[in-house]
DSSP file (Angstrom, degrees, kcal/mol; ACC not computed):
  #  RESIDUE AA STRUCTURE BP1 BP2  ACC     N-H-->O    O-->H-N    N-H-->O    O-->H-N    TCO  KAPPA ALPHA  PHI   PSI    X-CA   Y-CA   Z-CA
    1    1 A M     >        0   0    0      0, 0.0     4,-1.5     0, 0.0     5,-0.2   0.000 360.0 360.0 360.0 -38.2  -41.3  -19.7  112.4
    2    2 A A  H  >  +     0   0    0      1,-0.2     4,-1.7     2,-0.2     5,-0.1   0.819 360.0  54.6 -63.1 -31.7  -43.3  -16.6  113.0
    3    3 A N  H  > S+     0   0    0      2,-0.2     4,-2.6     1,-0.2    -1,-0.2   0.859 103.3  56.6 -76.5 -30.1  -45.6  -17.5  110.1
    4    4 A Y  H  > S+     0   0    0      1,-0.2     4,-2.0     2,-0.2    -2,-0.2   0.944 110.3  43.8 -60.6 -43.6  -46.3  -20.9  111.7
    5    5 A F  H  X S+     0   0    0     -4,-1.5     4,-2.3     2,-0.2    -1,-0.2   0.822 113.9  50.9 -72.0 -32.0  -47.5  -19.2  114.8
    6    6 A L  H  X S+     0   0    0     -4,-1.7     4,-2.4     2,-0.2    -1,-0.2   0.918 110.8  48.9 -67.5 -41.7  -49.5  -16.6  112.7
    7    7 A G  H  X S+     0   0    0     -4,-2.6     4,-2.5     2,-0.2    -2,-0.2   0.865 111.5  49.8 -69.6 -35.8  -51.1  -19.4  110.8
    8    8 A L  H  X S+     0   0    0     -4,-2.0     4,-2.3    -5,-0.2    -1,-0.2   0.881 109.3  49.6 -66.6 -40.4  -51.9  -21.2  114.1
    9    9 A V  H  X S+     0   0    0     -4,-2.3     4,-2.3     2,-0.2    -2,-0.2   0.879 112.4  50.4 -65.7 -37.4  -53.5  -18.0  115.6
   10   10 A L  H  X S+     0   0    0     -4,-2.4     4,-2.7     2,-0.2     5,-0.2   0.940 110.6  49.6 -61.4 -47.4  -55.5  -17.7  112.3
   11   11 A L  H  X S+     0   0    0     -4,-2.5     4,-2.5     1,-0.2    -2,-0.2   0.905 113.3  44.5 -56.6 -48.4  -56.6  -21.3  112.6
   12   12 A A  H  X S+     0   0    0     -4,-2.3     4,-2.6     1,-0.2     5,-0.2   0.894 114.0  50.2 -69.7 -40.6  -57.7  -21.0  116.2
   13   13 A T  H  X S+     0   0    0     -4,-2.3     4,-2.3     2,-0.2    -2,-0.2   0.912 112.3  45.2 -65.1 -42.1  -59.4  -17.7  115.5
   14   14 A A  H  X S+     0   0    0     -4,-2.7     4,-2.1     2,-0.2    -2,-0.2   0.852 114.5  50.4 -71.1 -33.1  -61.4  -19.0  112.5
   15   15 A F  H  X S+     0   0    0     -4,-2.5     4,-1.8    -5,-0.2    -2,-0.2   0.925 112.4  45.3 -70.6 -38.8  -62.3  -22.2  114.4
   16   16 A G  H  X S+     0   0    0     -4,-2.6     4,-2.1     1,-0.2    -2,-0.2   0.898 114.2  49.0 -67.3 -38.6  -63.5  -20.4  117.4
   17   17 A F  H  X S+     0   0    0     -4,-2.3     4,-2.8    -5,-0.2    -1,-0.2   0.893 110.3  50.9 -69.0 -38.3  -65.4  -18.0  115.2
   18   18 A S  H  X S+     0   0    0     -4,-2.1     4,-2.5     2,-0.2    -1,-0.2   0.844 109.0  51.9 -65.2 -33.8  -67.0  -20.9  113.3
   19   19 A V  H  X S+     0   0    0     -4,-1.8     4,-2.3     2,-0.2    -2,-0.2   0.933 111.7  47.2 -63.1 -48.6  -68.0  -22.5  116.5
   20   20 A I  H  < S+     0   0    0     -4,-2.1     4,-0.4     1,-0.2     7,-0.3   0.911 114.3  46.3 -57.8 -46.5  -69.7  -19.3  117.6
   21   21 A V  H >< S+     0   0    0     -4,-2.8     6,-1.8     1,-0.2     3,-0.9   0.933 114.2  46.5 -65.7 -45.9  -71.4  -18.8  114.3
   22   22 A I  H 3< S+     0   0    0     -4,-2.5    -1,-0.2     1,-0.2    -2,-0.2   0.891 119.2  40.2 -67.2 -37.6  -72.7  -22.4  114.1
   23   23 A R  T 3< S+     0   0    0     -4,-2.3    -1,-0.2    -5,-0.2    -2,-0.2   0.369 110.7  72.0 -94.4   6.8  -74.0  -22.5  117.7
   24   24 A G  S <> S-     0   0    0     -3,-0.9     4,-2.2    -4,-0.4     5,-0.2  -0.356 106.9 -73.9-108.2-166.4  -75.4  -19.0  117.6
   25   25 A P  H  > S+     0   0    0      0, 0.0     4,-2.4     0, 0.0     5,-0.1   0.831 126.7  57.8 -56.9 -32.7  -78.3  -17.4  116.0
   26   26 A L  H  > S+     0   0    0      1,-0.2     4,-2.0     2,-0.2     5,-0.2   0.933 107.6  45.5 -61.6 -44.8  -76.8  -17.4  112.6
   27   27 A G  H  > S+     0   0    0     -6,-1.8     4,-2.3    -7,-0.3    -1,-0.2   0.849 110.9  54.7 -71.5 -31.1  -76.3  -21.1  112.7
   28   28 A L  H  X S+     0   0    0     -4,-2.2     4,-2.4    -7,-0.2    -1,-0.2   0.910 108.7  49.6 -60.0 -43.1  -80.0  -21.6  114.0
   29   29 A A  H  X S+     0   0    0     -4,-2.4     4,-2.4     2,-0.2    -2,-0.2   0.913 110.9  49.4 -63.5 -43.7  -81.2  -19.5  111.0
   30   30 A F  H  X S+     0   0    0     -4,-2.0     4,-2.2     2,-0.2    -2,-0.2   0.859 110.5  49.0 -64.9 -38.9  -79.1  -21.7  108.7
   31   31 A R  H  X S+     0   0    0     -4,-2.3     4,-2.7     2,-0.2     5,-0.2   0.930 111.4  51.0 -68.1 -38.7  -80.5  -24.9  110.2
   32   32 A A  H  X S+     0   0    0     -4,-2.4     4,-2.4     1,-0.2     8,-0.4   0.912 111.3  46.6 -60.3 -41.7  -84.0  -23.5  109.8
   33   33 A L  H  < S+     0   0    0     -4,-2.4    -1,-0.2     1,-0.2    -2,-0.2   0.864 115.5  47.7 -69.2 -34.1  -83.4  -22.6  106.2
   34   34 A R  H  < S+     0   0    0     -4,-2.2    -2,-0.2    -5,-0.2    -1,-0.2   0.929 116.1  41.7 -69.0 -45.2  -81.9  -26.1  105.5
   35   35 A D  H  < S-     0   0    0     -4,-2.7    -2,-0.2     1,-0.2    -3,-0.2   0.912 140.2  -4.8 -76.3 -47.4  -84.7  -28.1  107.3
   36   36 A N     X  -     0   0    0     -4,-2.4     4,-2.3    -5,-0.2     3,-0.3  -0.572  62.1-179.5-152.8  82.5  -87.7  -26.1  106.0
   37   37 A P  H  > S+     0   0    0      0, 0.0     4,-2.7     0, 0.0     5,-0.2   0.860  82.4  54.5 -56.1 -41.5  -87.0  -23.0  103.9
   38   38 A G  H  > S+     0   0    0      1,-0.2     4,-2.0     2,-0.2     5,-0.1   0.914 112.2  43.5 -52.9 -48.4  -90.6  -22.1  103.3
   39   39 A Y  H  > S+     0   0    0     -3,-0.3     4,-0.9     2,-0.2    -1,-0.2   0.876 112.9  52.3 -70.6 -38.3  -91.4  -22.1  107.0
   40   40 A A  H  <>S+     0   0    0     -4,-2.3     5,-2.3    -8,-0.4     3,-0.4   0.897 110.7  47.0 -63.4 -43.8  -88.2  -20.2  107.9
   41   41 A M  H ><5S+     0   0    0     -4,-2.7     3,-1.5     1,-0.2    -1,-0.2   0.855 108.1  55.8 -70.1 -33.4  -88.9  -17.5  105.5
   42   42 A S  H 3<5S+     0   0    0     -4,-2.0    -1,-0.2     1,-0.2    -2,-0.2   0.730 103.2  56.4 -68.3 -16.0  -92.4  -17.1  106.6
   43   43 A R  T 3<5S-     0   0    0     -4,-0.9    -1,-0.2    -3,-0.4    -2,-0.2   0.278 130.4 -95.2 -96.8  13.0  -91.1  -16.6  110.1
   44   44 A G  T < 5S+     0   0    0     -3,-1.5     2,-0.8     1,-0.3    -3,-0.2   0.597  76.8 141.7  93.5  15.4  -89.0  -13.7  108.8
   45   45 A I      < -     0   0    0     -5,-2.3     2,-0.6    -6,-0.1    -1,-0.3  -0.815  43.5-145.3 -89.1 113.1  -85.6  -15.3  108.2
   46   46 A S     >  -     0   0    0     -2,-0.8     4,-2.0     1,-0.2     5,-0.2  -0.676   7.4-160.2 -84.2 121.3  -84.3  -13.7  105.0
   47   47 A Q  H  > S+     0   0    0     -2,-0.6     4,-1.5     2,-0.2    -1,-0.2   0.820  91.4  51.5 -70.0 -34.0  -82.4  -16.3  103.0
   48   48 A F  H  > S+     0   0    0      2,-0.2     4,-2.3     1,-0.2    -1,-0.2   0.904 109.1  51.7 -71.7 -42.4  -80.5  -13.6  101.0
   49   49 A K  H  > S+     0   0    0      1,-0.2     4,-2.2     2,-0.2    -2,-0.2   0.945 112.9  43.4 -58.6 -52.4  -79.4  -11.8  104.2
   50   50 A Y  H  X S+     0   0    0     -4,-2.0     4,-1.9     1,-0.2    -1,-0.2   0.817 114.0  49.9 -64.1 -35.5  -78.0  -14.9  105.8
   51   51 A Q  H  X S+     0   0    0     -4,-1.5     4,-2.1     2,-0.2    -1,-0.2   0.845 109.3  52.9 -74.3 -34.6  -76.3  -16.1  102.8
   52   52 A L  H  X S+     0   0    0     -4,-2.3     4,-2.5     2,-0.2    -2,-0.2   0.894 109.4  47.7 -63.4 -40.6  -74.7  -12.7  102.3
   53   53 A W  H  X S+     0   0    0     -4,-2.2     4,-2.3     1,-0.2    -2,-0.2   0.925 113.9  47.0 -70.7 -34.2  -73.3  -12.7  105.8
   54   54 A I  H  X S+     0   0    0     -4,-1.9     4,-2.4     2,-0.2     5,-0.2   0.902 111.5  50.9 -67.4 -40.4  -71.9  -16.2  105.5
   55   55 A F  H  X S+     0   0    0     -4,-2.1     4,-1.8     2,-0.2    -1,-0.2   0.895 114.0  44.9 -66.2 -43.9  -70.4  -15.4  102.1
   56   56 A A  H  X S+     0   0    0     -4,-2.5     4,-2.0     2,-0.2    -2,-0.2   0.897 113.3  49.8 -72.1 -35.1  -68.7  -12.2  103.5
   57   57 A L  H  X S+     0   0    0     -4,-2.3     4,-2.2    -5,-0.2    -2,-0.2   0.910 114.2  45.2 -67.4 -39.6  -67.5  -13.9  106.7
   58   58 A S  H  X S+     0   0    0     -4,-2.4     4,-2.0     1,-0.2    -1,-0.2   0.849 111.5  52.1 -72.7 -30.2  -66.0  -16.8  104.6
   59   59 A A  H  X S+     0   0    0     -4,-1.8     4,-2.5    -5,-0.2    -1,-0.2   0.877 107.9  53.4 -65.4 -41.5  -64.5  -14.4  102.2
   60   60 A F  H  X S+     0   0    0     -4,-2.0     4,-1.9     2,-0.2    -2,-0.2   0.960 112.8  41.0 -54.7 -55.6  -62.9  -12.6  105.1
   61   61 A F  H  X S+     0   0    0     -4,-2.2     4,-2.3     1,-0.2    -2,-0.2   0.822 113.6  54.5 -68.2 -32.4  -61.2  -15.7  106.6
   62   62 A T  H  X S+     0   0    0     -4,-2.0     4,-2.2     2,-0.2    -1,-0.2   0.907 108.4  49.4 -65.9 -41.6  -60.2  -16.9  103.0
   63   63 A A  H  X S+     0   0    0     -4,-2.5     4,-2.1     2,-0.2    -2,-0.2   0.852 109.9  51.2 -65.9 -35.1  -58.5  -13.5  102.4
   64   64 A L  H  X S+     0   0    0     -4,-1.9     4,-2.4     2,-0.2     5,-0.2   0.950 112.4  46.1 -63.2 -48.0  -56.7  -13.8  105.7
   65   65 A A  H  X S+     0   0    0     -4,-2.3     4,-2.2     1,-0.2    -2,-0.2   0.884 112.3  51.0 -64.8 -35.3  -55.5  -17.3  104.8
   66   66 A G  H  X S+     0   0    0     -4,-2.2     4,-2.9     2,-0.2    -1,-0.2   0.902 109.2  50.6 -67.9 -41.1  -54.5  -16.2  101.4
   67   67 A S  H  X S+     0   0    0     -4,-2.1     4,-2.3     2,-0.2    -2,-0.2   0.907 111.7  47.9 -65.8 -40.0  -52.5  -13.2  102.8
   68   68 A V  H  X S+     0   0    0     -4,-2.4     4,-1.9     2,-0.2    -2,-0.2   0.919 112.9  48.1 -59.8 -46.7  -50.7  -15.5  105.1
   69   69 A Y  H  X S+     0   0    0     -4,-2.2     4,-2.6     2,-0.2     6,-0.3   0.910 112.7  48.1 -62.2 -46.4  -50.0  -18.0  102.3
   70   70 A A  H  X S+     0   0    0     -4,-2.9     4,-1.6     1,-0.2    -1,-0.2   0.862 112.2  49.5 -72.2 -30.7  -48.7  -15.2  100.0
   71   71 A A  H  < S+     0   0    0     -4,-2.3    -1,-0.2    -5,-0.2    -2,-0.2   0.870 113.1  47.1 -69.8 -32.3  -46.4  -13.7  102.7
   72   72 A D  H  < S+     0   0    0     -4,-1.9    -2,-0.2    -5,-0.2    -3,-0.2   0.960 125.4  28.2 -70.8 -54.4  -45.0  -17.1  103.5
   73   73 A F  H  < S-     0   0    0     -4,-2.6    -2,-0.2     2,-0.2    -3,-0.2   0.552  94.3-135.7 -90.4  -7.1  -44.3  -18.1   99.9
   74   74 A R  S  < S+     0   0    0     -4,-1.6     2,-0.3    -5,-0.2    -3,-0.1   0.637  75.4  80.3  62.9  16.9  -43.8  -14.7   98.4
   75   75 A V        +     0   0    0     -6,-0.3     2,-0.3    -5,-0.2    -2,-0.2  -0.994  49.9 177.0-153.9 147.1  -45.9  -15.6   95.4
   76   76 A V        +     0   0    0     -2,-0.3     3,-0.0    -3,-0.1   -10,-0.0  -0.991  17.2 131.7-145.7 149.8  -49.6  -15.7   94.6
   77   77 A G    >   -     0   0    0     -2,-0.3     3,-1.4     1,-0.0     4,-0.3  -0.949  62.1 -86.7 177.6 172.7  -51.5  -16.5   91.5
   78   78 A P  T 3  S+     0   0    0      0, 0.0     3,-0.3     0, 0.0    -1,-0.0   0.667 118.5  56.0 -69.7 -16.0  -54.4  -18.5   90.1
   79   79 A T  T 3  S+     0   0    0      1,-0.2    -3,-0.0    -3,-0.0     0, 0.0   0.336  77.2  96.2-102.3  11.6  -52.4  -21.5   89.4
   80   80 A I  S <  S+     0   0    0     -3,-1.4     2,-0.7     1,-0.1    -1,-0.2   0.876  79.3  57.2 -62.8 -40.2  -51.1  -22.0   92.9
   81   81 A F  S    S-     0   0    0     -3,-0.3    -1,-0.1    -4,-0.3     2,-0.1  -0.854  78.8-156.1 -99.9 114.8  -53.7  -24.5   93.9
   82   82 A S     >  -     0   0    0     -2,-0.7     4,-1.9     1,-0.1     5,-0.1  -0.397  31.2-107.4 -81.3 166.0  -53.8  -27.6   91.6
   83   83 A F  H  > S+     0   0    0      1,-0.2     4,-2.5     2,-0.2     5,-0.2   0.913 121.4  54.7 -57.8 -43.3  -56.8  -29.8   91.0
   84   84 A T  H  > S+     0   0    0      1,-0.2     4,-1.9     2,-0.2    -1,-0.2   0.920 108.1  47.0 -54.7 -50.7  -54.9  -32.5   93.0
   85   85 A L  H  > S+     0   0    0      2,-0.2     4,-1.9     1,-0.2    -1,-0.2   0.872 111.3  51.9 -65.0 -38.5  -54.4  -30.2   96.0
   86   86 A L  H  X S+     0   0    0     -4,-1.9     4,-1.9     2,-0.2    -2,-0.2   0.892 109.7  50.2 -63.9 -43.9  -58.1  -29.1   95.9
   87   87 A L  H  X S+     0   0    0     -4,-2.5     4,-2.2     1,-0.2    -1,-0.2   0.836 108.8  52.2 -59.8 -37.0  -59.2  -32.7   95.9
   88   88 A F  H  X S+     0   0    0     -4,-1.9     4,-1.3    -5,-0.2    -2,-0.2   0.855 108.5  49.5 -69.5 -35.0  -57.1  -33.3   98.8
   89   89 A L  H  X S+     0   0    0     -4,-1.9     4,-0.9     2,-0.2    -2,-0.2   0.839 111.2  49.0 -67.6 -35.1  -58.5  -30.5  100.7
   90   90 A L  H  X S+     0   0    0     -4,-1.9     4,-2.3     1,-0.2     3,-0.4   0.867 106.3  58.2 -73.1 -36.7  -62.1  -31.6  100.0
   91   91 A S  H  X S+     0   0    0     -4,-2.2     4,-3.1     1,-0.2     5,-0.4   0.922  97.3  62.4 -58.5 -39.1  -61.1  -35.2  101.1
   92   92 A M  H  X S+     0   0    0     -4,-1.3     4,-2.0     1,-0.2    -1,-0.2   0.894 104.7  46.5 -51.3 -44.8  -60.1  -33.8  104.4
   93   93 A I  H  X S+     0   0    0     -4,-0.9     4,-3.2    -3,-0.4    -1,-0.2   0.954 114.4  46.4 -65.5 -47.2  -63.8  -32.7  104.9
   94   94 A V  H  < S+     0   0    0     -4,-2.3     4,-0.3     1,-0.2    -2,-0.2   0.950 114.2  46.9 -58.9 -47.7  -65.2  -36.1  103.8
   95   95 A V  H  < S+     0   0    0     -4,-3.1    49,-2.2     1,-0.2    -1,-0.2   0.881 118.3  41.3 -68.6 -35.9  -62.8  -38.2  105.9
   96   96 A G  H  < S-     0   0    0     -4,-2.0    49,-2.6    -5,-0.4    50,-0.3   0.877 125.2 -88.6 -70.8 -38.6  -63.3  -36.0  109.0
   97   97 A G    ><  -     0   0    0     -4,-3.2     3,-0.9    -5,-0.2     2,-0.3   0.054  30.6-115.5 128.5 121.6  -67.0  -35.7  108.6
   98   98 A M  T 3  S+     0   0    0     43,-0.3     3,-0.1    -4,-0.3    -4,-0.0  -0.604  95.4  24.8 -81.4 138.4  -69.2  -33.2  106.9
   99   99 A G  T 3  S+     0   0    0      1,-0.3     2,-0.3    -2,-0.3    -1,-0.2   0.596  98.4 103.2  85.2  12.9  -71.5  -31.1  108.9
  100  100 A S  S <  S-     0   0    0     -3,-0.9    -1,-0.3     1,-0.1    -3,-0.1  -0.859  70.6-129.8-123.9 165.1  -69.5  -31.2  112.1
  101  101 A V  S    S+     0   0    0     -2,-0.3     4,-0.3     1,-0.2    -1,-0.1   0.908 108.2  36.6 -74.3 -42.4  -67.2  -28.6  113.7
  102  102 A W  S  > S+     0   0    0      1,-0.2     4,-2.7     2,-0.1     5,-0.3   0.575  93.9  92.0 -88.8 -13.5  -64.2  -30.9  114.3
  103  103 A G  H  > S+     0   0    0      1,-0.2     4,-3.2     2,-0.2     5,-0.2   0.918  86.4  44.9 -53.1 -57.9  -64.6  -33.0  111.1
  104  104 A P  H  > S+     0   0    0      0, 0.0     4,-2.4     0, 0.0    -1,-0.2   0.883 114.8  49.7 -58.0 -39.4  -62.3  -30.9  108.8
  105  105 A L  H  > S+     0   0    0     -4,-0.3     4,-2.1     2,-0.2    -2,-0.2   0.902 113.0  45.6 -71.5 -37.9  -59.6  -30.7  111.5
  106  106 A V  H  X S+     0   0    0     -4,-2.7     4,-2.6     1,-0.2     5,-0.2   0.967 113.6  49.2 -68.1 -46.9  -59.6  -34.4  112.2
  107  107 A G  H  X S+     0   0    0     -4,-3.2     4,-2.6    -5,-0.3     5,-0.3   0.893 109.3  53.3 -61.1 -35.3  -59.6  -35.3  108.5
  108  108 A A  H  X S+     0   0    0     -4,-2.4     4,-2.2    -5,-0.2     5,-0.2   0.939 111.2  45.6 -58.1 -48.2  -56.7  -32.9  107.9
  109  109 A V  H  X S+     0   0    0     -4,-2.1     4,-2.1     2,-0.2    -2,-0.2   0.917 115.9  46.6 -65.7 -40.4  -54.7  -34.6  110.7
  110  110 A V  H  X S+     0   0    0     -4,-2.6     4,-1.8     1,-0.2    -2,-0.2   0.918 115.4  44.0 -68.9 -44.4  -55.5  -38.1  109.4
  111  111 A L  H  X S+     0   0    0     -4,-2.6     4,-2.4    -5,-0.2    -1,-0.2   0.784 113.2  50.7 -74.2 -27.7  -54.8  -37.4  105.8
  112  112 A M  H  X S+     0   0    0     -4,-2.2     4,-2.3    -5,-0.3    -2,-0.2   0.910 111.4  48.7 -75.9 -34.9  -51.6  -35.5  106.5
  113  113 A V  H  X S+     0   0    0     -4,-2.1     4,-1.7    -5,-0.2    -2,-0.2   0.865 113.0  47.8 -67.6 -34.6  -50.3  -38.3  108.6
  114  114 A A  H  X S+     0   0    0     -4,-1.8     4,-2.5     2,-0.2    -2,-0.2   0.928 110.9  52.1 -63.9 -46.6  -51.3  -40.8  105.9
  115  115 A D  H  < S+     0   0    0     -4,-2.4     4,-0.4     1,-0.2    -2,-0.2   0.918 111.0  46.6 -58.0 -43.1  -49.6  -38.7  103.3
  116  116 A E  H >< S+     0   0    0     -4,-2.3     3,-0.6     1,-0.2     4,-0.3   0.827 109.7  54.4 -62.8 -35.4  -46.5  -38.5  105.3
  117  117 A G  H >< S+     0   0    0     -4,-1.7     3,-0.7     1,-0.2     4,-0.3   0.833 106.9  51.6 -68.5 -36.1  -46.6  -42.2  105.9
  118  118 A F  G >< S+     0   0    0     -4,-2.5     3,-0.6     1,-0.2    -1,-0.2   0.520  84.9  85.6 -80.7  -3.8  -46.8  -42.9  102.3
  119  119 A K  G <  S+     0   0    0     -3,-0.6     3,-0.4    -4,-0.4    -1,-0.2   0.794  85.1  58.8 -67.5 -23.7  -43.8  -40.8  101.3
  120  120 A E  G <  S+     0   0    0     -3,-0.7     2,-0.8    -4,-0.3    -1,-0.3   0.816 107.1  47.9 -70.8 -28.7  -41.6  -43.7  102.1
  121  121 A F  S X> S+     0   0    0     -3,-0.6     3,-0.8    -4,-0.3     4,-0.7  -0.712  70.0 169.1-114.6  77.8  -43.4  -45.7   99.5
  122  122 A Q  H >> S+     0   0    0     -2,-0.8     4,-0.6    -3,-0.4     3,-0.5   0.855  74.6  54.2 -62.1 -40.3  -43.5  -43.3   96.6
  123  123 A E  H 34 S+     0   0    0      1,-0.2    -1,-0.3    -3,-0.2     4,-0.2   0.720 115.6  39.0 -65.3 -25.1  -44.7  -45.9   94.0
  124  124 A W  H <> S+     0   0    0     -3,-0.8     4,-2.9    -6,-0.2     5,-0.3   0.387  92.9  93.7-103.0  -6.2  -47.7  -46.8   96.2
  125  125 A R  H <X S+     0   0    0     -4,-0.7     4,-2.7    -3,-0.5     5,-0.3   0.941  85.8  42.9 -54.6 -52.5  -48.5  -43.2   97.4
  126  126 A A  H  X S+     0   0    0     -4,-0.6     4,-1.2     1,-0.2    -1,-0.2   0.878 117.2  48.7 -71.0 -34.1  -51.0  -42.2   94.8
  127  127 A L  H  > S+     0   0    0     -4,-0.2     4,-1.3     2,-0.2    -1,-0.2   0.910 113.3  46.3 -70.0 -42.0  -52.8  -45.6   95.1
  128  128 A G  H  X S+     0   0    0     -4,-2.9     4,-1.1     1,-0.2     3,-0.3   0.919 115.8  44.0 -70.2 -43.4  -52.9  -45.5   98.9
  129  129 A M  H  X S+     0   0    0     -4,-2.7     4,-0.7    -5,-0.3    -1,-0.2   0.751 111.8  54.9 -69.5 -24.3  -54.2  -41.9   99.1
  130  130 A G  H  < S+     0   0    0     -4,-1.2    -1,-0.2    -5,-0.3    -2,-0.2   0.733 106.9  51.4 -84.5 -24.0  -56.6  -42.6   96.3
  131  131 A L  H  X S+     0   0    0     -4,-1.3     4,-1.6    -3,-0.3    -2,-0.2   0.754  96.1  68.7 -83.3 -22.4  -58.1  -45.6   98.3
  132  132 A I  H  X S+     0   0    0     -4,-1.1     4,-2.1     2,-0.2     3,-0.2   0.945  97.1  50.6 -61.7 -50.8  -58.7  -43.7  101.5
  133  133 A L  H  X S+     0   0    0     -4,-0.7     4,-2.3     1,-0.2    -1,-0.2   0.926 112.6  43.5 -57.2 -54.0  -61.5  -41.5  100.2
  134  134 A P  H  > S+     0   0    0      0, 0.0     4,-2.3     0, 0.0     5,-0.3   0.810 111.9  54.2 -64.0 -28.6  -63.6  -44.2   98.7
  135  135 A L  H  X>S+     0   0    0     -4,-1.6     4,-3.1    -3,-0.2     5,-0.6   0.901 112.3  44.1 -69.9 -41.4  -63.1  -46.5  101.7
  136  136 A F  H  X5S+     0   0    0     -4,-2.1     4,-1.0     3,-0.2     7,-0.4   0.848 112.9  52.1 -77.5 -31.1  -64.4  -43.6  104.0
  137  137 A V  H  <5S+     0   0    0     -4,-2.3    -2,-0.2    -5,-0.2    -1,-0.2   0.940 121.2  32.7 -60.5 -48.4  -67.3  -42.8  101.5
  138  138 A V  H  <5S+     0   0    0     -4,-2.3    -2,-0.2    -5,-0.2    -3,-0.2   0.928 131.0  29.4 -74.9 -49.6  -68.4  -46.4  101.5
  139  139 A L  H  <5S+     0   0    0     -4,-3.1    -3,-0.2    -5,-0.3    -2,-0.1   0.858 133.0  25.9 -88.2 -32.1  -67.6  -47.6  105.1
  140  140 A L    ><< +     0   0    0     -4,-1.0     3,-1.4    -5,-0.6    -1,-0.3  -0.754  61.7 169.6-130.7  82.5  -67.9  -44.4  107.1
  141  141 A P  T 3  S+     0   0    0      0, 0.0   -43,-0.3     0, 0.0    -1,-0.1   0.800  83.3  50.0 -64.6 -28.5  -70.3  -42.0  105.3
  142  142 A G  T 3> S-     0   0    0      1,-0.3     4,-0.9   -45,-0.1     3,-0.1   0.392 109.1-132.7 -89.1   3.0  -70.4  -39.7  108.4
  143  143 A G  H <>  -     0   0    0     -3,-1.4     4,-1.9    -7,-0.4    -1,-0.3  -0.159  45.7 -49.0  70.8-169.3  -66.5  -39.6  108.6
  144  144 A L  H  > S+     0   0    0    -49,-2.2     4,-2.2     1,-0.2    -1,-0.2   0.869 140.4  51.2 -67.1 -40.0  -64.5  -40.1  111.8
  145  145 A T  H  > S+     0   0    0    -49,-2.6     4,-2.3     2,-0.2    -1,-0.2   0.821 107.1  54.5 -70.9 -25.7  -66.6  -37.7  113.8
  146  146 A G  H  X S+     0   0    0     -4,-0.9     4,-2.8   -50,-0.3    -2,-0.2   0.953 109.0  49.2 -67.5 -50.2  -69.8  -39.4  112.7
  147  147 A L  H  X S+     0   0    0     -4,-1.9     4,-2.5     1,-0.2    -2,-0.2   0.893 112.0  47.6 -53.8 -43.3  -68.3  -42.7  114.0
  148  148 A F  H  X S+     0   0    0     -4,-2.2     4,-2.3     2,-0.2    -1,-0.2   0.910 111.5  49.9 -65.8 -42.2  -67.4  -41.1  117.3
  149  149 A N  H  X S+     0   0    0     -4,-2.3     4,-2.1     2,-0.2    -2,-0.2   0.882 110.0  51.9 -64.6 -39.6  -70.8  -39.5  117.6
  150  150 A R  H  X S+     0   0    0     -4,-2.8     4,-2.5     2,-0.2    -2,-0.2   0.939 112.2  44.7 -51.5 -54.2  -72.5  -42.9  116.9
  151  151 A R  H  X S+     0   0    0     -4,-2.5     4,-2.0     1,-0.2    -2,-0.2   0.836 111.6  52.0 -67.6 -30.6  -70.5  -44.6  119.5
  152  152 A R  H  X S+     0   0    0     -4,-2.3     4,-2.1     2,-0.2    -1,-0.2   0.882 112.1  47.3 -69.2 -36.6  -71.0  -41.8  122.1
  153  153 A T  H  X S+     0   0    0     -4,-2.1     4,-2.4     2,-0.2    -2,-0.2   0.923 111.9  50.4 -72.6 -38.4  -74.9  -42.0  121.5
  154  154 A K  H  X S+     0   0    0     -4,-2.5     4,-2.5     1,-0.2    -2,-0.2   0.893 112.6  46.1 -65.8 -38.3  -74.8  -45.8  121.8
  155  155 A S  H  X S+     0   0    0     -4,-2.0     4,-2.1     2,-0.2    -1,-0.2   0.903 113.4  49.5 -74.3 -37.3  -72.9  -45.7  125.1
  156  156 A A  H  X S+     0   0    0     -4,-2.1     4,-1.9     2,-0.2    -2,-0.2   0.886 112.0  47.9 -66.3 -38.8  -75.2  -43.0  126.5
  157  157 A T  H  X S+     0   0    0     -4,-2.4     4,-2.5     2,-0.2    -2,-0.2   0.938 111.3  51.1 -62.2 -47.0  -78.3  -45.0  125.5
  158  158 A A  H  X S+     0   0    0     -4,-2.5     4,-1.9     1,-0.2    -2,-0.2   0.860 109.9  51.0 -65.3 -34.3  -76.8  -48.1  127.1
  159  159 A T  H  X S+     0   0    0     -4,-2.1     4,-1.7     2,-0.2    -1,-0.2   0.914 109.7  48.4 -64.7 -43.3  -76.1  -46.1  130.2
  160  160 A K  H  X S+     0   0    0     -4,-1.9     4,-1.0     1,-0.2    -2,-0.2   0.887 110.9  51.1 -63.0 -40.2  -79.7  -44.8  130.4
  161  161 A V  H  < S+     0   0    0     -4,-2.5     3,-0.5     1,-0.2    -1,-0.2   0.922 111.5  46.0 -69.3 -40.1  -81.0  -48.2  129.9
  162  162 A R  H  < S+     0   0    0     -4,-1.9    -1,-0.2     1,-0.2    -2,-0.2   0.804 107.7  59.7 -62.3 -32.4  -78.9  -49.7  132.7
  163  163 A A  H  < S+     0   0    0     -4,-1.7    -1,-0.2    -5,-0.1    -2,-0.2   0.718  81.8  97.4 -78.0 -21.5  -79.7  -46.8  135.1
  164  164 A V  S  < S-     0   0    0     -4,-1.0     3,-0.1    -3,-0.5    -4,-0.0  -0.577  77.1-131.2 -72.7 126.1  -83.5  -47.6  134.9
  165  165 A P        -     0   0    0      0, 0.0    -2,-0.1     0, 0.0    -1,-0.1  -0.419  27.6 -96.9 -71.8 147.1  -84.4  -49.6  137.9
  166  166 A P              0   0    0      0, 0.0     0, 0.0     0, 0.0     0, 0.0  -0.274 360.0 360.0 -57.5 149.6  -86.5  -52.8  137.5
  167  167 A A              0   0    0     -3,-0.1    -3,-0.0     0, 0.0     0, 0.0   0.416 360.0 360.0 -81.9 360.0  -90.2  -52.5  138.0
């Protein structure tokens, strides 16, 4: 039970830290490098420096997660993560929405609930979980958070249009 709370604290810390990084100067530098790398580098943003920072920070949180995993299961090795598990983890990002802060968490919740729901139907589990990813890629390319953001933008636009008094 203590490892659960340790993992929860690690998740909250990593999530809070990622929000601070994405919305801070480091995130601004990465958006500038993504949008127009030549202009960003001409303004003094060093691509190497910021990539090194992100690599080090992600390695730090990956090491923390790996240490919690190793302490909980008492074993660690290169064969722990199968190809199926890695695809499942990447699917969480796609289902939730790439490029958003909440996307991976939403995708993790949705896919874990779907996985638990399919456990009663063992013979259909692989097919059901295999259909979720292509459906999201085709029907919702922005993931669930992209759908939420689109609806929020539409409702905000509709409110602004209604708020304008007639001439």
